C-alpha positions in Angstrom: 3.7 25.5 -1.6 6.8 28.0 -0.2 5.0 29.6 2.8 2.6 26.7 3.6 3.7 23.3 5.9 4.8 21.1 3.4 2.1 17.9 2.3 2.6 14.6 4.7 2.7 11.6 3.0 2.5 8.1 5.1 3.6 5.2 3.2 3.7 1.6 4.2 5.6 -0.9 2.4 4.7 -4.6 1.7 6.0 -7.4 3.1 4.9 -11.3 3.4 2.7 -13.4 5.5 2.7 -17.1 6.0 0.3 -19.4 8.1 2.6 -21.2 10.2 6.5 -20.5 11.5 7.3 -23.5 9.8 6.2 -21.9 6.5 8.6 -19.0 7.0 11.3 -21.2 8.3 10.9 -23.0 4.5 10.4 -19.9 2.7 13.8 -18.4 4.7 16.0 -21.3 3.2 14.5 -21.8 -0.4 14.2 -18.3 -2.0 17.1 -17.3 -3.5 18.5 -13.9 -2.7 17.2 -11.6 -5.9 20.6 -9.9 -7.0 19.2 -8.6 -10.2 17.2 -6.0 -7.9 19.4 -6.0 -4.7 21.2 -2.3 -5.2 18.6 -0.4 -7.6 16.6 2.2 -6.2 13.2 1.5 -6.0 9.9 4.4 -7.0 9.9 4.6 -3.3 13.4 5.7 -2.4 12.6 8.4 -4.2 9.7 9.6 -3.6 10.2 12.6 -1.6 13.0 13.5 -3.9 10.8 13.3 -6.9 7.8 15.4 -5.4 10.0 17.7 -4.1 9.7 20.2 -1.2 6.5 21.0 -1.1 6.3 16.9 0.4 7.4 15.5 3.5 7.2 11.4 2.9 7.3 9.3 6.6 7.8 5.7 5.8 7.9 4.2 8.9 9.3 0.8 9.0 6.3 -1.9 10.0 7.4 -4.6 12.1 8.5 -7.9 11.2 8.2 -7.3 7.3 9.0 -10.9 6.1 6.4 -12.9 8.1 3.7 -9.7 9.3 0.8 -9.9 11.3 -1.4 -7.6 10.9 -2.3 -7.0 15.1 1.5 -6.3 14.9 1.1 -3.8 12.0 -1.7 -1.7 13.6 -0.1 -1.7 16.7 2.8 0.2 15.4 1.0 2.5 13.1 -1.3 3.9 15.7 2.2 5.0 17.3 2.7 7.4 14.6 -0.6 8.3 13.7 -0.6 11.3 16.8 3.3 12.7 15.7 1.2 13.2 11.5 -0.4 16.4 10.6 -4.1 16.3 10.5 -4.0 16.4 6.6 -2.2 13.9 4.6 -1.8 11.4 2.3 -1.6 7.4 2.6 0.6 5.4 0.3 0.7 1.5 0.3 2.0 -0.9 -2.0 1.6 -4.7 -1.7 0.6 -6.2 1.6 0.7 -2.2 3.0 -2.3 -1.0 0.4 -4.0 -4.4 1.7 -3.5 -2.9 5.2 -4.3 0.6 5.0 -7.3 -1.2 3.5 -8.2 -3.3 6.4 -7.3 -0.7 8.7 -9.5 2.5 7.3 -12.2 -0.2 6.7 -12.4 -1.4 10.4 -11.6 2.4 12.5 -12.2 6.1 11.8 -8.7 8.5 12.2 -8.7 11.8 12.8 -7.1 13.2 9.9 -8.0 14.5 6.6 -6.8 11.6 3.8 -6.8 13.6 0.7 -5.8 10.5 -1.0 -5.4 6.9 -0.8 -2.7 6.0 -3.1 -3.2 1.8 -3.5 -0.8 0.2 -5.0 -0.5 -3.7 -6.3 -2.7 -4.8 -3.4 -4.0 -8.3 -2.4 -7.7 -8.3 -1.4 -7.8 -11.9 -0.3 -6.8 -15.4 -1.4 -9.0 -16.7 -3.4 -7.3 -16.0 -6.6 -3.9 -17.3 -5.7 -3.0 -20.5 -3.7 1.0 -18.9 -3.4 0.5 -17.2 -0.8 -1.9 -16.5 2.5 -3.1 -13.5 4.2 -3.4 -14.7 7.4 -4.8 -12.0 10.1 -4.7 -9.2 6.9 -8.4 -10.5 5.1 -10.8 -7.9 4.5 -14.0 -8.2 5.2 -15.8 -6.9 2.0 -19.0 -5.6 3.7 -16.7 -3.0 6.1 -15.0 -1.4 3.4 -17.7 1.2 2.4 -16.2 2.7 5.3 -13.1 3.8 3.3 -14.9 5.9 1.1 -16.3 7.5 4.0 -13.1 8.4 5.1 -10.7 9.4 2.7 -11.7 11.9 -0.5 -10.2 10.4 -3.0 -8.7 6.5 -3.4 -6.1 5.4 -6.3 -5.5 2.1 -7.8 -2.4 0.8 -9.7 -2.0 -2.4 -11.1 -0.3 -4.2 -13.5 -1.8 -6.6 -15.7 1.6 -9.0 -15.7 2.0 -9.0 -11.8 4.0 -11.8 -10.9 2.8 -12.0 -7.4 -0.7 -10.2 -6.9 -2.9 -11.1 -9.7 -4.6 -8.7 -11.7 -7.8 -9.9 -11.1 -7.7 -8.5 -7.1 -7.7 -5.1 -8.6 -11.0 -6.4 -10.1 -12.4 -6.9 -6.6 -11.5 -3.2 -5.1 -13.2 -2.0 -8.2 -16.3 -3.5 -7.4 -15.8 -2.5 -3.4 -14.9 1.0 -3.6 -15.8 2.2 -7.8 -17.5 5.7 -7.1 -16.6 9.1 -8.6 -13.9 9.4 -6.0 -12.1 5.8 -7.0 -9.7 5.9 -9.9 -7.9 2.9 -11.8 -5.2 2.5 -13.4 -4.3 -0.6 -15.1 -0.6 0.0 -16.4 0.9 -2.8 -18.5 4.7 -4.1 -18.4 5.3 -3.2 -15.1 5.2 -6.2 -13.0 4.9 -5.8 -9.4 6.0 -1.7 -9.7 8.9 -2.4 -8.2 10.3 -0.1 -11.0 12.7 3.2 -10.4 10.3 5.4 -11.5 6.5 5.9 -11.0 5.2 9.2 -12.9 1.5 7.6 -13.0 1.5 8.4 -9.0 3.7 11.6 -9.0 1.5 13.1 -11.3 -2.1 11.8 -9.1 -0.5 13.1 -6.4 0.4 16.7 -7.7 -3.3 16.9 -8.6 -4.8 16.8 -5.6 
């Protein structure tokens, strides 16, 4: 796209939620530092570089990601919407994917969403007692509104995800499935934190 403006991509990172402040403090006290991945680049860090000059990636730092609240994320997200072009691609990883799903199911934004990319997002907490989604929980009856806004929806989940059960992906398929919904079942990729993510690169470039 040498003679065109770069395609804008909005990337929303993941985060953690806790039912109470005490649970959050307990987590901070007990969780070890992940030294294995501390200095490793993740695919989201190199997304713009790998995609090339035809794309511009905006990745806002969402508030209090280690003890996230949907209302706070919504307020911050809405500050960015007037600053970006009308034609966008949106990507959400983990809790970021759930945030985008909830927000787009409850709001109509004044943008053309060429593609919505959901990377191993939780759907609700019914199938996993290890996390509490607090006010991020979805209202399934509202999810059809996402399909009315996104021209294409891509969903990725690895069957060995240790954080968000793969069963959550089936709920998204049931709620959003259709001709414009593409599900990619991956294997051996965990929570998709690796340095390379060729599937999403190919899908973005296919739009």
